[in-house]
Backbone as XML, in Angstrom:
<?xml version="1.0"?>
<chain id="A" units="angstrom">
  <residue number="1" name="UNK">
    <atom name="N" x="76.547" y="110.594" z="141.252"/>
    <atom name="CA" x="77.500" y="111.118" z="140.307"/>
    <atom name="C" x="78.290" y="109.963" z="139.706"/>
  </residue>
  <residue number="2" name="UNK">
    <atom name="N" x="78.553" y="110.038" z="138.434"/>
    <atom name="CA" x="79.323" y="109.009" z="137.749"/>
    <atom name="C" x="80.597" y="109.643" z="137.209"/>
  </residue>
  <residue number="3" name="UNK">
    <atom name="N" x="81.712" y="108.987" z="137.436"/>
    <atom name="CA" x="82.979" y="109.444" z="136.892"/>
    <atom name="C" x="83.283" y="108.669" z="135.620"/>
  </residue>
  <residue number="4" name="UNK">
    <atom name="N" x="83.861" y="109.334" z="134.627"/>
    <atom name="CA" x="84.254" y="108.609" z="133.418"/>
    <atom name="C" x="85.442" y="107.699" z="133.718"/>
  </residue>
  <residue number="5" name="UNK">
    <atom name="N" x="85.737" y="106.793" z="132.788"/>
    <atom name="CA" x="86.847" y="105.860" z="132.983"/>
    <atom name="C" x="88.176" y="106.594" z="133.107"/>
  </residue>
  <residue number="6" name="UNK">
    <atom name="N" x="88.305" y="107.729" z="132.434"/>
    <atom name="CA" x="89.521" y="108.511" z="132.541"/>
    <atom name="C" x="89.220" y="109.819" z="133.261"/>
  </residue>
  <residue number="7" name="UNK">
    <atom name="N" x="89.964" y="110.080" z="134.319"/>
    <atom name="CA" x="89.761" y="111.286" z="135.125"/>
    <atom name="C" x="91.129" y="111.844" z="135.495"/>
  </residue>
  <residue number="8" name="UNK">
    <atom name="N" x="91.142" y="112.845" z="136.353"/>
    <atom name="CA" x="92.399" y="113.418" z="136.814"/>
    <atom name="C" x="92.494" y="113.331" z="138.328"/>
  </residue>
  <residue number="9" name="UNK">
    <atom name="N" x="93.715" y="113.141" z="138.794"/>
    <atom name="CA" x="94.022" y="113.135" z="140.216"/>
    <atom name="C" x="94.786" y="114.406" z="140.529"/>
  </residue>
  <residue number="10" name="UNK">
    <atom name="N" x="94.203" y="115.230" z="141.362"/>
    <atom name="CA" x="94.840" y="116.444" z="141.851"/>
    <atom name="C" x="95.452" y="116.098" z="143.196"/>
  </residue>
  <residue number="11" name="UNK">
    <atom name="N" x="96.752" y="116.305" z="143.321"/>
    <atom name="CA" x="97.439" y="115.964" z="144.571"/>
    <atom name="C" x="98.097" y="117.234" z="145.096"/>
  </residue>
  <residue number="12" name="UNK">
    <atom name="N" x="97.791" y="117.553" z="146.358"/>
    <atom name="CA" x="98.254" y="118.788" z="146.982"/>
    <atom name="C" x="99.103" y="118.430" z="148.196"/>
  </residue>
  <residue number="13" name="UNK">
    <atom name="N" x="100.365" y="118.823" z="148.163"/>
    <atom name="CA" x="101.304" y="118.550" z="149.251"/>
    <atom name="C" x="101.475" y="119.830" z="150.063"/>
  </residue>
  <residue number="14" name="UNK">
    <atom name="N" x="101.076" y="119.787" z="151.321"/>
    <atom name="CA" x="101.197" y="120.944" z="152.209"/>
    <atom name="C" x="101.670" y="120.458" z="153.575"/>
  </residue>
  <residue number="15" name="UNK">
    <atom name="N" x="101.794" y="121.364" z="154.528"/>
    <atom name="CA" x="102.198" y="121.000" z="155.876"/>
    <atom name="C" x="101.017" y="120.984" z="156.828"/>
  </residue>
  <residue number="16" name="UNK">
    <atom name="N" x="101.149" y="120.195" z="157.859"/>
    <atom name="CA" x="100.095" y="120.079" z="158.858"/>
    <atom name="C" x="99.797" y="121.420" z="159.535"/>
  </residue>
  <residue number="17" name="UNK">
    <atom name="N" x="100.798" y="122.265" z="159.660"/>
    <atom name="CA" x="100.618" y="123.560" z="160.320"/>
    <atom name="C" x="100.151" y="124.670" z="159.386"/>
  </residue>
  <residue number="18" name="UNK">
    <atom name="N" x="100.032" y="124.397" z="158.098"/>
    <atom name="CA" x="99.573" y="125.432" z="157.165"/>
    <atom name="C" x="98.136" y="125.809" z="157.498"/>
  </residue>
  <residue number="19" name="UNK">
    <atom name="N" x="97.884" y="127.108" z="157.511"/>
    <atom name="CA" x="96.579" y="127.635" z="157.919"/>
    <atom name="C" x="96.025" y="128.600" z="156.876"/>
  </residue>
  <residue number="20" name="UNK">
    <atom name="N" x="94.703" y="128.716" z="156.893"/>
    <atom name="CA" x="94.000" y="129.750" z="156.139"/>
    <atom name="C" x="92.972" y="130.351" z="157.087"/>
  </residue>
  <residue number="21" name="UNK">
    <atom name="N" x="93.154" y="131.612" z="157.390"/>
    <atom name="CA" x="92.279" y="132.315" z="158.333"/>
    <atom name="C" x="92.134" y="131.536" z="159.640"/>
  </residue>
  <residue number="22" name="UNK">
    <atom name="N" x="93.260" y="130.999" z="160.125"/>
    <atom name="CA" x="93.290" y="130.312" z="161.408"/>
    <atom name="C" x="92.866" y="128.853" z="161.391"/>
  </residue>
  <residue number="23" name="UNK">
    <atom name="N" x="92.377" y="128.365" z="160.269"/>
    <atom name="CA" x="91.915" y="126.973" z="160.165"/>
    <atom name="C" x="92.940" y="126.135" z="159.416"/>
  </residue>
  <residue number="24" name="UNK">
    <atom name="N" x="93.020" y="124.836" z="159.715"/>
    <atom name="CA" x="93.936" y="123.977" z="158.964"/>
    <atom name="C" x="93.638" y="124.050" z="157.463"/>
  </residue>
  <residue number="25" name="UNK">
    <atom name="N" x="94.689" y="124.282" z="156.675"/>
    <atom name="CA" x="94.510" y="124.452" z="155.239"/>
    <atom name="C" x="93.919" y="123.213" z="154.581"/>
  </residue>
  <residue number="26" name="UNK">
    <atom name="N" x="94.334" y="122.024" z="155.028"/>
    <atom name="CA" x="93.800" y="120.803" z="154.414"/>
    <atom name="C" x="92.283" y="120.711" z="154.616"/>
  </residue>
  <residue number="27" name="UNK">
    <atom name="N" x="91.780" y="121.165" z="155.765"/>
    <atom name="CA" x="90.327" y="121.166" z="155.997"/>
    <atom name="C" x="89.625" y="122.145" z="155.073"/>
  </residue>
  <residue number="28" name="UNK">
    <atom name="N" x="90.201" y="123.317" z="154.911"/>
    <atom name="CA" x="89.614" y="124.333" z="154.033"/>
    <atom name="C" x="89.530" y="123.806" z="152.605"/>
  </residue>
  <residue number="29" name="UNK">
    <atom name="N" x="90.594" y="123.153" z="152.138"/>
    <atom name="CA" x="90.615" y="122.621" z="150.774"/>
    <atom name="C" x="89.539" y="121.554" z="150.593"/>
  </residue>
  <residue number="30" name="UNK">
    <atom name="N" x="89.433" y="120.620" z="151.528"/>
    <atom name="CA" x="88.442" y="119.547" z="151.414"/>
    <atom name="C" x="87.024" y="120.111" z="151.466"/>
  </residue>
  <residue number="31" name="UNK">
    <atom name="N" x="86.773" y="121.026" z="152.383"/>
    <atom name="CA" x="85.427" y="121.606" z="152.491"/>
    <atom name="C" x="85.056" y="122.385" z="151.234"/>
  </residue>
  <residue number="32" name="UNK">
    <atom name="N" x="86.022" y="123.074" z="150.652"/>
    <atom name="CA" x="85.746" y="123.830" z="149.429"/>
    <atom name="C" x="85.518" y="122.874" z="148.251"/>
  </residue>
  <residue number="33" name="UNK">
    <atom name="N" x="86.249" y="121.778" z="148.203"/>
    <atom name="CA" x="86.029" y="120.781" z="147.146"/>
    <atom name="C" x="84.625" y="120.197" z="147.250"/>
  </residue>
  <residue number="34" name="UNK">
    <atom name="N" x="84.197" y="119.942" z="148.466"/>
    <atom name="CA" x="82.837" y="119.412" z="148.678"/>
    <atom name="C" x="81.787" y="120.442" z="148.282"/>
  </residue>
  <residue number="35" name="UNK">
    <atom name="N" x="82.008" y="121.675" z="148.694"/>
    <atom name="CA" x="81.068" y="122.750" z="148.374"/>
    <atom name="C" x="80.918" y="122.940" z="146.864"/>
  </residue>
  <residue number="36" name="UNK">
    <atom name="N" x="82.015" y="122.742" z="146.151"/>
    <atom name="CA" x="82.003" y="122.924" z="144.698"/>
    <atom name="C" x="81.566" y="121.674" z="143.941"/>
  </residue>
  <residue number="37" name="UNK">
    <atom name="N" x="81.215" y="120.612" z="144.671"/>
    <atom name="CA" x="80.665" y="119.417" z="144.035"/>
    <atom name="C" x="81.677" y="118.492" z="143.395"/>
  </residue>
  <residue number="38" name="UNK">
    <atom name="N" x="82.939" y="118.535" z="143.821"/>
    <atom name="CA" x="83.905" y="117.591" z="143.290"/>
    <atom name="C" x="83.580" y="116.196" z="143.799"/>
  </residue>
  <residue number="39" name="UNK">
    <atom name="N" x="84.057" y="115.192" z="143.101"/>
    <atom name="CA" x="83.649" y="113.810" z="143.372"/>
    <atom name="C" x="84.060" y="113.322" z="144.761"/>
  </residue>
  <residue number="40" name="UNK">
    <atom name="N" x="85.185" y="113.775" z="145.263"/>
    <atom name="CA" x="85.619" y="113.336" z="146.585"/>
    <atom name="C" x="87.022" y="113.828" z="146.879"/>
  </residue>
  <residue number="41" name="UNK">
    <atom name="N" x="87.392" y="113.810" z="148.141"/>
    <atom name="CA" x="88.720" y="114.244" z="148.562"/>
    <atom name="C" x="89.157" y="113.398" z="149.747"/>
  </residue>
  <residue number="42" name="UNK">
    <atom name="N" x="90.445" y="113.139" z="149.824"/>
    <atom name="CA" x="91.022" y="112.387" z="150.929"/>
    <atom name="C" x="92.272" y="113.100" z="151.405"/>
  </residue>
  <residue number="43" name="UNK">
    <atom name="N" x="92.454" y="113.163" z="152.720"/>
    <atom name="CA" x="93.652" y="113.753" z="153.305"/>
    <atom name="C" x="94.487" y="112.627" z="153.906"/>
  </residue>
  <residue number="44" name="UNK">
    <atom name="N" x="95.755" y="112.604" z="153.552"/>
    <atom name="CA" x="96.701" y="111.618" z="154.062"/>
    <atom name="C" x="97.769" y="112.342" z="154.872"/>
  </residue>
  <residue number="45" name="UNK">
    <atom name="N" x="98.087" y="111.800" z="156.031"/>
    <atom name="CA" x="99.103" y="112.403" z="156.892"/>
    <atom name="C" x="100.397" y="111.620" z="156.720"/>
  </residue>
  <residue number="46" name="UNK">
    <atom name="N" x="101.451" y="112.313" z="156.326"/>
    <atom name="CA" x="102.731" y="111.663" z="156.113"/>
    <atom name="C" x="103.490" y="111.478" z="157.417"/>
  </residue>
  <residue number="47" name="UNK">
    <atom name="N" x="104.354" y="110.475" z="157.443"/>
    <atom name="CA" x="105.173" y="110.231" z="158.625"/>
    <atom name="C" x="106.603" y="110.722" z="158.439"/>
  </residue>
  <residue number="48" name="UNK">
    <atom name="N" x="106.974" y="111.030" z="157.199"/>
    <atom name="CA" x="108.312" y="111.515" z="156.921"/>
    <atom name="C" x="108.305" y="112.219" z="155.585"/>
  </residue>
  <residue number="49" name="UNK">
    <atom name="N" x="109.001" y="113.344" z="155.497"/>
    <atom name="CA" x="109.084" y="114.035" z="154.222"/>
    <atom name="C" x="109.890" y="115.304" z="154.312"/>
  </residue>
  <residue number="50" name="UNK">
    <atom name="N" x="110.193" y="115.861" z="153.128"/>
    <atom name="CA" x="110.817" y="117.180" z="153.057"/>
    <atom name="C" x="110.348" y="117.837" z="151.778"/>
  </residue>
  <residue number="51" name="UNK">
    <atom name="N" x="110.466" y="119.149" z="151.752"/>
    <atom name="CA" x="110.007" y="119.902" z="150.598"/>
    <atom name="C" x="111.073" y="120.831" z="150.078"/>
  </residue>
  <residue number="52" name="UNK">
    <atom name="N" x="110.652" y="121.967" z="149.552"/>
    <atom name="CA" x="111.544" y="122.910" z="148.887"/>
    <atom name="C" x="112.669" y="123.407" z="149.793"/>
  </residue>
  <residue number="53" name="UNK">
    <atom name="N" x="112.433" y="123.477" z="151.085"/>
    <atom name="CA" x="113.455" y="123.957" z="152.025"/>
    <atom name="C" x="114.387" y="122.842" z="152.493"/>
  </residue>
  <residue number="54" name="UNK">
    <atom name="N" x="114.132" y="121.603" z="152.094"/>
    <atom name="CA" x="114.906" y="120.418" z="152.484"/>
    <atom name="C" x="114.923" y="120.177" z="153.983"/>
  </residue>
  <residue number="55" name="UNK">
    <atom name="N" x="113.981" y="120.762" z="154.710"/>
    <atom name="CA" x="113.855" y="120.529" z="156.153"/>
    <atom name="C" x="113.087" y="119.222" z="156.349"/>
  </residue>
  <residue number="56" name="UNK">
    <atom name="N" x="113.653" y="118.299" z="157.125"/>
    <atom name="CA" x="113.042" y="117.001" z="157.339"/>
    <atom name="C" x="111.914" y="117.105" z="158.362"/>
  </residue>
  <residue number="57" name="UNK">
    <atom name="N" x="110.764" y="116.559" z="158.020"/>
    <atom name="CA" x="109.607" y="116.493" z="158.913"/>
    <atom name="C" x="109.364" y="115.027" z="159.196"/>
  </residue>
  <residue number="58" name="UNK">
    <atom name="N" x="109.325" y="114.649" z="160.464"/>
    <atom name="CA" x="109.208" y="113.235" z="160.810"/>
    <atom name="C" x="108.279" y="113.024" z="162.001"/>
  </residue>
  <residue number="59" name="UNK">
    <atom name="N" x="107.731" y="111.814" z="162.064"/>
    <atom name="CA" x="106.858" y="111.446" z="163.181"/>
    <atom name="C" x="107.596" y="110.570" z="164.194"/>
  </residue>
  <residue number="60" name="UNK">
    <atom name="N" x="108.911" y="110.430" z="164.043"/>
    <atom name="CA" x="109.677" y="109.618" z="164.987"/>
    <atom name="C" x="109.566" y="110.195" z="166.389"/>
  </residue>
  <residue number="61" name="UNK">
    <atom name="N" x="109.445" y="109.324" z="167.376"/>
    <atom name="CA" x="109.246" y="109.728" z="168.767"/>
    <atom name="C" x="110.319" y="110.695" z="169.249"/>
  </residue>
  <residue number="62" name="UNK">
    <atom name="N" x="111.571" y="110.417" z="168.962"/>
    <atom name="CA" x="112.663" y="111.245" z="169.480"/>
    <atom name="C" x="112.820" y="112.567" z="168.737"/>
  </residue>
  <residue number="63" name="UNK">
    <atom name="N" x="112.183" y="112.689" z="167.567"/>
    <atom name="CA" x="112.282" y="113.923" z="166.797"/>
    <atom name="C" x="110.898" y="114.351" z="166.358"/>
  </residue>
  <residue number="64" name="UNK">
    <atom name="N" x="110.031" y="114.606" z="167.302"/>
    <atom name="CA" x="108.657" y="114.956" z="166.952"/>
    <atom name="C" x="108.601" y="116.246" z="166.144"/>
  </residue>
  <residue number="65" name="UNK">
    <atom name="N" x="107.988" y="116.169" z="165.004"/>
    <atom name="CA" x="107.789" y="117.337" z="164.163"/>
    <atom name="C" x="106.389" y="117.866" z="164.424"/>
  </residue>
  <residue number="66" name="UNK">
    <atom name="N" x="106.272" y="119.159" z="164.440"/>
    <atom name="CA" x="104.949" y="119.763" z="164.609"/>
    <atom name="C" x="104.336" y="120.124" z="163.265"/>
  </residue>
  <residue number="67" name="UNK">
    <atom name="N" x="105.028" y="119.766" z="162.183"/>
    <atom name="CA" x="104.543" y="120.141" z="160.860"/>
    <atom name="C" x="104.730" y="118.978" z="159.887"/>
  </residue>
  <residue number="68" name="UNK">
    <atom name="N" x="104.002" y="117.885" z="160.143"/>
    <atom name="CA" x="104.123" y="116.711" z="159.287"/>
    <atom name="C" x="103.528" y="116.977" z="157.906"/>
  </residue>
  <residue number="69" name="UNK">
    <atom name="N" x="103.996" y="116.230" z="156.905"/>
    <atom name="CA" x="103.446" y="116.401" z="155.557"/>
    <atom name="C" x="101.982" y="115.979" z="155.508"/>
  </residue>
  <residue number="70" name="UNK">
    <atom name="N" x="101.203" y="116.725" z="154.761"/>
    <atom name="CA" x="99.802" y="116.391" z="154.512"/>
    <atom name="C" x="99.611" y="116.356" z="153.000"/>
  </residue>
  <residue number="71" name="UNK">
    <atom name="N" x="98.878" y="115.357" z="152.520"/>
    <atom name="CA" x="98.578" y="115.242" z="151.099"/>
    <atom name="C" x="97.067" y="115.195" z="150.940"/>
  </residue>
  <residue number="72" name="UNK">
    <atom name="N" x="96.549" y="116.098" z="150.128"/>
    <atom name="CA" x="95.118" y="116.103" z="149.813"/>
    <atom name="C" x="94.988" y="115.574" z="148.386"/>
  </residue>
  <residue number="73" name="UNK">
    <atom name="N" x="94.183" y="114.518" z="148.213"/>
    <atom name="CA" x="93.962" y="113.945" z="146.895"/>
    <atom name="C" x="92.508" y="114.131" z="146.491"/>
  </residue>
  <residue number="74" name="UNK">
    <atom name="N" x="92.316" y="114.595" z="145.265"/>
    <atom name="CA" x="90.975" y="114.828" z="144.725"/>
    <atom name="C" x="90.939" y="114.235" z="143.325"/>
  </residue>
  <residue number="75" name="UNK">
    <atom name="N" x="89.931" y="113.415" z="143.041"/>
    <atom name="CA" x="89.766" y="112.838" z="141.706"/>
    <atom name="C" x="88.457" y="113.343" z="141.120"/>
  </residue>
  <residue number="76" name="UNK">
    <atom name="N" x="88.525" y="113.823" z="139.880"/>
    <atom name="CA" x="87.314" y="114.261" z="139.188"/>
    <atom name="C" x="87.638" y="114.435" z="137.709"/>
  </residue>
  <residue number="77" name="UNK">
    <atom name="N" x="86.669" y="114.910" z="136.961"/>
    <atom name="CA" x="86.871" y="115.161" z="135.531"/>
    <atom name="C" x="87.813" y="116.354" z="135.360"/>
  </residue>
  <residue number="78" name="UNK">
    <atom name="N" x="88.560" y="116.402" z="134.257"/>
    <atom name="CA" x="89.533" y="117.477" z="134.062"/>
    <atom name="C" x="88.952" y="118.887" z="134.192"/>
  </residue>
  <residue number="79" name="UNK">
    <atom name="N" x="87.742" y="119.096" z="133.724"/>
    <atom name="CA" x="87.153" y="120.436" z="133.776"/>
    <atom name="C" x="86.958" y="120.911" z="135.216"/>
  </residue>
  <residue number="80" name="UNK">
    <atom name="N" x="86.501" y="120.018" z="136.081"/>
    <atom name="CA" x="86.287" y="120.400" z="137.480"/>
    <atom name="C" x="87.610" y="120.613" z="138.204"/>
  </residue>
  <residue number="81" name="UNK">
    <atom name="N" x="88.601" y="119.773" z="137.904"/>
    <atom name="CA" x="89.920" y="119.953" z="138.511"/>
    <atom name="C" x="90.493" y="121.302" z="138.079"/>
  </residue>
  <residue number="82" name="UNK">
    <atom name="N" x="90.408" y="121.591" z="136.807"/>
    <atom name="CA" x="90.939" y="122.857" z="136.274"/>
    <atom name="C" x="90.257" y="124.059" z="136.925"/>
  </residue>
  <residue number="83" name="UNK">
    <atom name="N" x="88.964" y="123.986" z="137.141"/>
    <atom name="CA" x="88.246" y="125.116" z="137.746"/>
    <atom name="C" x="88.579" y="125.286" z="139.226"/>
  </residue>
  <residue number="84" name="UNK">
    <atom name="N" x="89.148" y="124.256" z="139.847"/>
    <atom name="CA" x="89.513" y="124.302" z="141.269"/>
    <atom name="C" x="90.895" y="124.938" z="141.475"/>
  </residue>
  <residue number="85" name="UNK">
    <atom name="N" x="91.724" y="124.938" z="140.441"/>
    <atom name="CA" x="93.106" y="125.418" z="140.567"/>
    <atom name="C" x="93.250" y="126.885" z="140.987"/>
  </residue>
  <residue number="86" name="UNK">
    <atom name="N" x="92.424" y="127.813" z="140.483"/>
    <atom name="CA" x="92.577" y="129.203" z="140.932"/>
    <atom name="C" x="92.386" y="129.369" z="142.440"/>
  </residue>
  <residue number="87" name="UNK">
    <atom name="N" x="91.495" y="128.590" z="143.038"/>
    <atom name="CA" x="91.312" y="128.645" z="144.483"/>
    <atom name="C" x="92.598" y="128.232" z="145.189"/>
  </residue>
  <residue number="88" name="UNK">
    <atom name="N" x="93.222" y="127.149" z="144.714"/>
    <atom name="CA" x="94.461" y="126.688" z="145.325"/>
    <atom name="C" x="95.557" y="127.738" z="145.206"/>
  </residue>
  <residue number="89" name="UNK">
    <atom name="N" x="95.585" y="128.420" z="144.082"/>
    <atom name="CA" x="96.578" y="129.487" z="143.886"/>
    <atom name="C" x="96.430" y="130.556" z="144.970"/>
  </residue>
  <residue number="90" name="UNK">
    <atom name="N" x="95.207" y="130.834" z="145.366"/>
    <atom name="CA" x="94.950" y="131.834" z="146.416"/>
    <atom name="C" x="95.229" y="131.292" z="147.820"/>
  </residue>
  <residue number="91" name="UNK">
    <atom name="N" x="94.997" y="129.999" z="148.041"/>
    <atom name="CA" x="95.104" y="129.427" z="149.383"/>
    <atom name="C" x="96.510" y="128.980" z="149.771"/>
  </residue>
  <residue number="92" name="UNK">
    <atom name="N" x="97.257" y="128.445" z="148.816"/>
    <atom name="CA" x="98.533" y="127.783" z="149.141"/>
    <atom name="C" x="99.694" y="128.759" z="149.012"/>
  </residue>
  <residue number="93" name="UNK">
    <atom name="N" x="100.348" y="129.006" z="150.148"/>
    <atom name="CA" x="101.523" y="129.870" z="150.153"/>
    <atom name="C" x="102.799" y="129.070" z="149.939"/>
  </residue>
  <residue number="94" name="UNK">
    <atom name="N" x="102.803" y="127.824" z="150.407"/>
    <atom name="CA" x="103.972" y="126.967" z="150.305"/>
    <atom name="C" x="103.500" y="125.539" z="150.125"/>
  </residue>
  <residue number="95" name="UNK">
    <atom name="N" x="104.027" y="124.843" z="149.134"/>
    <atom name="CA" x="103.630" y="123.469" z="148.901"/>
    <atom name="C" x="103.841" y="123.077" z="147.461"/>
  </residue>
  <residue number="96" name="UNK">
    <atom name="N" x="103.233" y="121.966" z="147.067"/>
    <atom name="CA" x="103.356" y="121.426" z="145.725"/>
    <atom name="C" x="101.986" y="120.944" z="145.282"/>
  </residue>
  <residue number="97" name="UNK">
    <atom name="N" x="101.629" y="121.232" z="144.039"/>
    <atom name="CA" x="100.362" y="120.787" z="143.472"/>
    <atom name="C" x="100.672" y="120.050" z="142.177"/>
  </residue>
  <residue number="98" name="UNK">
    <atom name="N" x="100.159" y="118.820" z="142.037"/>
    <atom name="CA" x="100.372" y="118.044" z="140.818"/>
    <atom name="C" x="99.045" y="117.525" z="140.296"/>
  </residue>
  <residue number="99" name="UNK">
    <atom name="N" x="99.036" y="117.219" z="139.006"/>
    <atom name="CA" x="97.862" y="116.608" z="138.366"/>
    <atom name="C" x="98.362" y="115.462" z="137.508"/>
  </residue>
  <residue number="100" name="UNK">
    <atom name="N" x="97.654" y="114.344" z="137.578"/>
    <atom name="CA" x="97.983" y="113.227" z="136.699"/>
    <atom name="C" x="96.695" y="112.579" z="136.218"/>
  </residue>
  <residue number="101" name="UNK">
    <atom name="N" x="96.776" y="111.962" z="135.063"/>
    <atom name="CA" x="95.633" y="111.246" z="134.513"/>
    <atom name="C" x="95.537" y="109.889" z="135.203"/>
  </residue>
  <residue number="102" name="UNK">
    <atom name="N" x="94.325" y="109.527" z="135.597"/>
    <atom name="CA" x="94.095" y="108.238" z="136.246"/>
    <atom name="C" x="92.963" y="107.498" z="135.543"/>
  </residue>
  <residue number="103" name="UNK">
    <atom name="N" x="92.972" y="106.188" z="135.694"/>
    <atom name="CA" x="91.894" y="105.359" z="135.168"/>
    <atom name="C" x="90.997" y="104.983" z="136.335"/>
  </residue>
  <residue number="104" name="UNK">
    <atom name="N" x="89.740" y="105.345" z="136.267"/>
    <atom name="CA" x="88.783" y="105.054" z="137.335"/>
    <atom name="C" x="88.234" y="103.647" z="137.127"/>
  </residue>
  <residue number="105" name="UNK">
    <atom name="N" x="88.438" y="102.797" z="138.103"/>
    <atom name="CA" x="87.958" y="101.419" z="138.044"/>
    <atom name="C" x="86.562" y="101.320" z="138.659"/>
  </residue>
  <residue number="106" name="UNK">
    <atom name="N" x="86.370" y="101.981" z="139.799"/>
    <atom name="CA" x="85.063" y="101.963" z="140.464"/>
    <atom name="C" x="84.909" y="103.254" z="141.261"/>
  </residue>
  <residue number="107" name="UNK">
    <atom name="N" x="83.700" y="103.779" z="141.264"/>
    <atom name="CA" x="83.345" y="104.938" z="142.078"/>
    <atom name="C" x="81.877" y="104.769" z="142.417"/>
  </residue>
  <residue number="108" name="UNK">
    <atom name="N" x="81.614" y="104.273" z="143.633"/>
    <atom name="CA" x="80.224" y="103.976" z="143.999"/>
    <atom name="C" x="80.021" y="104.158" z="145.494"/>
  </residue>
  <residue number="109" name="UNK">
    <atom name="N" x="78.781" y="104.268" z="145.886"/>
    <atom name="CA" x="78.442" y="104.341" z="147.309"/>
    <atom name="C" x="77.248" y="103.432" z="147.560"/>
  </residue>
  <residue number="110" name="UNK">
    <atom name="N" x="77.097" y="103.082" z="148.826"/>
    <atom name="CA" x="75.979" y="102.251" z="149.253"/>
    <atom name="C" x="74.780" y="103.164" z="149.429"/>
  </residue>
  <residue number="111" name="UNK">
    <atom name="N" x="73.779" y="103.009" z="148.605"/>
    <atom name="CA" x="72.606" y="103.903" z="148.646"/>
    <atom name="C" x="71.861" y="103.837" z="149.975"/>
  </residue>
  <residue number="112" name="UNK">
    <atom name="N" x="72.009" y="102.725" z="150.681"/>
    <atom name="CA" x="71.328" y="102.565" z="151.971"/>
    <atom name="C" x="72.083" y="103.196" z="153.123"/>
  </residue>
  <residue number="113" name="UNK">
    <atom name="N" x="73.361" y="103.519" z="152.924"/>
    <atom name="CA" x="74.176" y="104.089" z="153.991"/>
    <atom name="C" x="73.878" y="105.580" z="154.136"/>
  </residue>
  <residue number="114" name="UNK">
    <atom name="N" x="74.003" y="106.093" z="155.360"/>
    <atom name="CA" x="73.711" y="107.491" z="155.652"/>
    <atom name="C" x="74.740" y="108.360" z="155.156"/>
  </residue>
</chain>
């Protein structure tokens, strides 16, 4: 798959404890992105953050949070990102979803790698 020089970055901010049918929501989102043929997805685990409720979530030892911030990033062409949004509307009960235009510098894989 080849990405054009200009693409979109879909960024989804959710909590580590967010679930869909008992499964971690970030896993469901990534698996669905793969199933739908999006270019790729990455999940990042935050060490500190707060959202709409202003409740602080932290990874500090003395204040262990059980619901750290999770960010799912997906880059693809605008049409594919747009077609993915209705699924997110159904899956995400609480969180933030953003889209920004990005310039793709490189998108490649090692053909010999498994």
